[in-house]
VOTOR-861599 format. One record per residue (C-alpha): residue in three letters; x, z, y. Coordinates in steps of 0.02 Angstrom, whole numbers, plus 50000, padded with zeros to 5 digits. Each point is the difference from the previous one (the first is absolute). Layout:
<recs>
+---------+-------+-------+-------+
: residuo :    xx :    zz :    yy :
+---------+-------+-------+-------+
:     ALA :     X :     Z :     Y :
...
+---------+-------+-------+-------+
</recs>
This chain:
<recs>
+---------+-------+-------+-------+
: residuo :    xx :    zz :    yy :
+---------+-------+-------+-------+
:     MET : 48679 : 48841 : 51298 :
:     ALA : 50054 : 50116 : 49859 :
:     LEU : 50074 : 49925 : 49844 :
:     LYS : 49898 : 50021 : 49842 :
:     SER : 50057 : 50053 : 49829 :
:     THR : 50043 : 49865 : 49873 :
:     ILE : 49902 : 50014 : 49839 :
:     TYR : 50087 : 49981 : 49832 :
:     LYS : 49908 : 49987 : 49834 :
:     VAL : 50093 : 50070 : 49850 :
:     GLU : 49949 : 49989 : 49818 :
:     LEU : 50101 : 50140 : 49922 :
:     GLN : 50013 : 50022 : 49811 :
:     ILE : 50076 : 50168 : 49957 :
:     ALA : 50069 : 50059 : 49834 :
:     ASP : 50062 : 50177 : 50030 :
:     LEU : 50069 : 50054 : 49832 :
:     GLU : 50045 : 50174 : 50063 :
:     ARG : 49822 : 50045 : 50052 :
:     ASN : 49908 : 49888 : 49874 :
:     TYR : 49918 : 49911 : 50147 :
:     PHE : 49955 : 49817 : 49974 :
:     GLN : 49895 : 49922 : 50135 :
:     THR : 49976 : 49850 : 50113 :
:     HIS : 49968 : 50033 : 50185 :
:     ALA : 49939 : 49875 : 50129 :
:     LEU : 50078 : 50065 : 50161 :
:     THR : 49967 : 49950 : 50179 :
:     VAL : 50150 : 50054 : 50102 :
:     ALA : 49997 : 49995 : 50190 :
:     ARG : 50173 : 49972 : 50074 :
:     HIS : 50010 : 50078 : 50173 :
:     PRO : 50072 : 49882 : 50133 :
:     SER : 50154 : 50112 : 50019 :
:     GLU : 50025 : 50016 : 49812 :
:     THR : 50129 : 49896 : 49907 :
:     ASP : 49974 : 49913 : 49832 :
:     GLU : 50125 : 50124 : 49929 :
:     ARG : 49898 : 50153 : 50051 :
:     MET : 49837 : 49924 : 49943 :
:     MET : 50073 : 49959 : 49829 :
:     VAL : 50069 : 50178 : 49985 :
:     ARG : 49821 : 50060 : 50029 :
:     VAL : 49941 : 49885 : 49859 :
:     LEU : 50141 : 50068 : 49890 :
:     ALA : 49945 : 50179 : 50041 :
:     PHE : 49824 : 49954 : 49947 :
:     THR : 50070 : 49931 : 49837 :
:     MET : 50100 : 50158 : 49965 :
:     TYR : 49853 : 50118 : 50028 :
:     ALA : 49854 : 49885 : 49957 :
:     ASP : 49833 : 50081 : 49973 :
:     GLU : 49820 : 49945 : 50027 :
:     ALA : 49988 : 50124 : 50145 :
:     LEU : 50165 : 49953 : 50084 :
:     ALA : 49970 : 49914 : 50167 :
:     PHE : 50099 : 49931 : 50145 :
:     GLY : 49989 : 50108 : 50155 :
:     LYS : 50014 : 49943 : 50180 :
:     GLY : 50189 : 50029 : 49990 :
:     LEU : 50084 : 49935 : 50158 :
:     SER : 49834 : 50003 : 50093 :
:     SER : 49971 : 50187 : 49978 :
:     GLU : 50106 : 50157 : 50002 :
:     ASP : 49869 : 50095 : 49900 :
:     GLU : 49999 : 49885 : 49849 :
:     PRO : 50135 : 49952 : 49876 :
:     ASP : 50042 : 49826 : 49940 :
:     LEU : 49907 : 50038 : 49838 :
:     TRP : 49899 : 50147 : 49940 :
:     ARG : 49889 : 50060 : 49860 :
:     LYS : 49857 : 50119 : 50034 :
:     ASP : 49886 : 50087 : 49878 :
:     LEU : 49810 : 49994 : 50011 :
:     THR : 49998 : 50148 : 50120 :
:     GLY : 50115 : 49910 : 50121 :
:     ALA : 50150 : 50110 : 49961 :
:     ILE : 50164 : 49903 : 50008 :
:     LYS : 50082 : 49999 : 49829 :
:     LEU : 50142 : 49878 : 50039 :
:     TRP : 50077 : 49950 : 50168 :
:     ILE : 50127 : 49856 : 50002 :
:     ASP : 50105 : 49954 : 50151 :
:     VAL : 50112 : 49847 : 50004 :
:     GLY : 50155 : 49991 : 50110 :
:     LEU : 50085 : 50141 : 50093 :
:     PRO : 49865 : 50121 : 50058 :
:     ASP : 50033 : 50144 : 50118 :
:     GLU : 50036 : 50163 : 49908 :
:     LYS : 49855 : 50086 : 50091 :
:     ARG : 49882 : 49865 : 49937 :
:     VAL : 50060 : 50029 : 49821 :
:     ARG : 49978 : 50188 : 50020 :
:     ARG : 49821 : 49975 : 50065 :
:     ALA : 49964 : 49882 : 49854 :
:     CYS : 50061 : 50132 : 49877 :
:     GLY : 49879 : 50123 : 50079 :
:     ARG : 49854 : 49879 : 49983 :
:     SER : 50032 : 49925 : 49828 :
:     ASP : 50031 : 50055 : 49820 :
:     LYS : 50145 : 49877 : 49983 :
:     VAL : 50102 : 49902 : 50128 :
:     VAL : 50113 : 49851 : 49966 :
:     VAL : 50118 : 49921 : 50127 :
:     LEU : 50067 : 49830 : 49950 :
:     THR : 50150 : 49961 : 50110 :
:     TYR : 50092 : 49836 : 50021 :
:     GLY : 50121 : 49923 : 50124 :
:     GLY : 50174 : 50025 : 49928 :
:     ARG : 50115 : 50100 : 50116 :
:     VAL : 49857 : 50048 : 50116 :
:     ALA : 49906 : 50080 : 49854 :
:     ASP : 50160 : 50089 : 49946 :
:     MET : 50021 : 50070 : 50177 :
:     TRP : 49816 : 50055 : 50004 :
:     TRP : 50026 : 50093 : 49836 :
:     GLN : 50159 : 50085 : 50061 :
:     GLN : 49911 : 50059 : 50158 :
:     ASN : 49841 : 50060 : 49915 :
:     GLN : 50042 : 50055 : 49823 :
:     VAL : 50027 : 50185 : 50039 :
:     ALA : 49829 : 50017 : 50081 :
:     LEU : 49915 : 49888 : 49871 :
:     ARG : 50069 : 50100 : 49852 :
:     ARG : 49889 : 50145 : 50055 :
:     GLN : 49845 : 49897 : 49954 :
:     ASP : 49955 : 50032 : 49818 :
:     LYS : 49866 : 49862 : 49993 :
:     LEU : 50117 : 49862 : 50060 :
:     THR : 50080 : 49854 : 49909 :
:     VAL : 50124 : 49889 : 50094 :
:     LEU : 50045 : 49832 : 49923 :
:     ASN : 50120 : 49872 : 50073 :
:     LEU : 50002 : 49813 : 49973 :
:     ALA : 50162 : 49902 : 50011 :
:     ALA : 50012 : 49874 : 50142 :
:     GLU : 50024 : 49854 : 49880 :
:     ASP : 49842 : 50051 : 49906 :
:     THR : 49892 : 50004 : 50156 :
:     ARG : 50071 : 49834 : 50059 :
:     ALA : 49952 : 49926 : 49831 :
:     LEU : 49825 : 50074 : 50022 :
:     ALA : 49984 : 49925 : 50174 :
:     ALA : 50044 : 49829 : 49931 :
:     LEU : 49849 : 50011 : 49884 :
:     ALA : 49875 : 50024 : 50142 :
:     GLU : 49866 : 49866 : 50010 :
:     ARG : 49823 : 50003 : 50069 :
:     GLY : 49935 : 49981 : 49822 :
:     MET : 50104 : 50083 : 49864 :
:     ALA : 49984 : 50030 : 49814 :
:     LEU : 50118 : 50139 : 49945 :
:     GLN : 50029 : 50071 : 49827 :
:     CYS : 50088 : 50167 : 49991 :
:     THR : 50064 : 50102 : 49856 :
:     LEU : 50058 : 50179 : 50028 :
:     GLN : 50107 : 50086 : 49870 :
:     ASP : 50140 : 50129 : 50002 :
:     GLY : 50003 : 50008 : 50190 :
:     GLU : 50020 : 49812 : 50017 :
:     LEU : 49879 : 49872 : 50070 :
:     TRP : 50000 : 49820 : 49946 :
:     LEU : 49904 : 49882 : 50114 :
:     ILE : 49958 : 49826 : 49936 :
:     VAL : 49947 : 49867 : 50124 :
:     ASP : 49990 : 49817 : 49947 :
:     GLY : 50107 : 50037 : 49847 :
:     GLU : 50140 : 50080 : 50104 :
:     ASN : 50049 : 50181 : 49958 :
:     THR : 50049 : 50128 : 50131 :
:     ARG : 50065 : 50169 : 49941 :
:     ILE : 49982 : 50151 : 50114 :
:     VAL : 50067 : 50173 : 49963 :
:     PRO : 49950 : 50129 : 50132 :
:     GLU : 50129 : 50136 : 50029 :
:     VAL : 49923 : 50174 : 49984 :
:     ARG : 50071 : 50100 : 50145 :
:     MET : 49884 : 50146 : 49977 :
:     ALA : 49858 : 50045 : 49883 :
:     PRO : 49902 : 50159 : 49964 :
:     ALA : 50060 : 50104 : 49854 :
:     GLU : 49907 : 49966 : 49838 :
:     ALA : 49882 : 50140 : 49950 :
+---------+-------+-------+-------+
</recs>
């Protein structure tokens, strides 16, 4: 018998001062049986960073053709593709061909550093790509917050994220490894 996904309910209050985005989202997040709390919480963090009414969780680990999160326009065109973890360079290249903007949110400490060293030359050819890295201690702190029912408050300002859960603050500063040039 196949294991089923575990369902998490997240009430997410976002105050994104950089984008002037202030919204509360009621998320239902399915955690794949092979997914860790750390990876699931990085997906929730990615949602927080790029929150939009049209942003949705994809099939992620269950499908090679869908990202962890994506935003489509009304015609079905992919405007934003977000992968979490250490995707294959060919997958990132395909995503860049299918989407207006691609974000890869890496984590894992030394393993993420090795992935970047191996792939950065090829990835730098992609002009739609942003690569962000999360420190290992930050993702461990995120994993510790995982509960089946969560209420998270998040403030984004000056490239920093502040998560508040039960009165406890967690500060996360993603490292920008690569970003498209500003127009």
